[in-house]
N, C-alpha and C positions, 0 to 999 in steps of 0.2 A: 346226718343224725336222723334218727327214727323217732315216731311218735311213741312216748312212753307214760305210763301212769305210776304214780307213787303213793304210798301210804306212810303214816308214821313209823311203822313197823320195819320199813325199809331203811330208815336213817340210822347210821351209826353215830351216836351222840359222842361228842369229845368237847373237852373244854378249849376255847379259842387260845391261840398262841398269847402268852403273856398275861392270861387271866388266872385268877386263884379262886374265884368266887364259884357259887353254884349257878353258873349260866354255861349252858351248853348248847352247841350247834351240831347239825348233821347235814352236811352238803350232800345232795342227790344228783345234782348236775353242777359241774365247775370246769375249770380250765382243762381238765383232763378229757373232757368231752368234745373239745373243740368249738363250742358255741360262745357267744358273747357275755352270757349271763350265768350268775350262780343262783341255783334255787335249793332251798332246804328247809328245814324245821329247826327251832329253837326252844329250849326249855329253860325258864327262870324260876329259880327258887325265890319264896316269898322274901321280901325286902332286900333283894340283891339290886345293886346299883352298877351302873357302868357309865362312865363319862369318857367322851371321846370326841375328836374331831374327825367328821366322816371322810374316808378316802374315796367313798363310792356312793353313788345314788342308792339309797336302801329303801326297799318297801317292806314293811311288816303287816301280816294279817294275823289279827288275834283270833285264835281258835278256842282258847279257854283263858280265864282269868282277867286281870286287869293290870295295865302299865301306866305310868306317868312319864311323858317324854317333856323335858323343859330345855328351852332354847330362847336366847336374847331376852331373858326375863319373864317369858310366857310359858305356861305349862298346858299341855294337851292330855286329857286324861282318856284313854281307850279301853274298851272291854270287848268281850267276845263278839265278833262279827265285825269289828272295826278295821279299817285299814289306815296305817301311818305311813306317809312318804317323808323321808327325811333326806334333803339334797345333799349332794357332795359339798365339803367345805363347811358345812355347819357344825358348830360345836353343840353337842347334846349330852344331857343327862337323863339316862333311862332308869326307872326304878319300878320294880315288880311290886304291886300292891298285895299281891297273893301269888300262889303257884300259878305260872302262866305258860301258855304252849302257844307258839307262833308258827307261821310259815313265812319265808322270806323270799325275796328276789333283790339281787344286787346287779348293778352294771357299773363298771365291769366287774371282774372277779375280785371279791373282797380279799381273798389270801394274797393274791398277787399285789394288789394296792396297798395292802398293810404291810406287806413283807419287806 
């Protein structure tokens, strides 16, 4: 695998399988590249919510906007510049407080783990 640089314009944004809301992902590195992690960008519409039990370790870096991540009765508020780590096996509820853009890294690949 080569060293590569990405920008938001490189990501082809699409709705995750099984999702119907205004939450889009754009993988830039994934299982098709032969490495162990998935890297991409996410875009959340205001007030969009997602509740799931994580099949992968997930790291979100907030680039714009604000998210709330709730788990085990606690809530973490994150804003642009913050990083949120969500361990595999945790049940989380993620809510976009406003239009939000994230970068993410998952291990292993989220499409394989959720599929």
